[in-house]
C-alpha positions, 0 to 999 in steps of 0.5 A, a space after each residue: 112394526 107389529 108384535 104378536 103374542 109370542 114376542 116375535 116382531 113382524 115388520 111390514 114392508 110396503 112394496 113399491 114400483 120401480 120404473 126405468 129412469 124417467 118412466 115414473 114421470 111419464 107414467 104420472 103425466 099419462 095418469 094426469 092426461 087420462 084424468 084430464 088434469 092440467 097439472 100434477 095437483 089436479 090428480 089430488 081432486 080425485 080423492 087420492 089420500 096422498 100429500 102433494 109433496 109426496 106426489 111431487 117426490 114421486 114425480 121427480 123420481 126421488 121416491 118410488 110409488 107404493 104398490 097400492 097407490 100405483 094400482 089406484 092410479 092405474 084404475 082411475 086412469 084406465 091404464 092397463 098394467 100389462 102395457 107398462 114396464 115396471 118392477 115390484 120391489 120390497 119396501 126395504 130395497 136400497 137400505 143399508 143393513 145396520 150394525 156395520 159400524 160395530 164390526 170394525 
């Protein structure tokens, strides 16, 4: 969260990529295959700044892949984004708005 000089809070939300169910795993498998990696952990040796546990969460579909990581993976694996079916969503997608408890 950033605060500018006027006192207005600016919240930066990272955009994420939403695939259809099961397609995120296939995308990461495709990246691993294009990079000649045996396993998912092999992707990390190409200099991606990401934790292995986060990569596993992306692989299982528990979390959505950030847009910048998606673009880096497509570039490294030489994958054309036009061939993939995905949706770009805002970082606050799926969150519940606060203050509902006080409305009762």
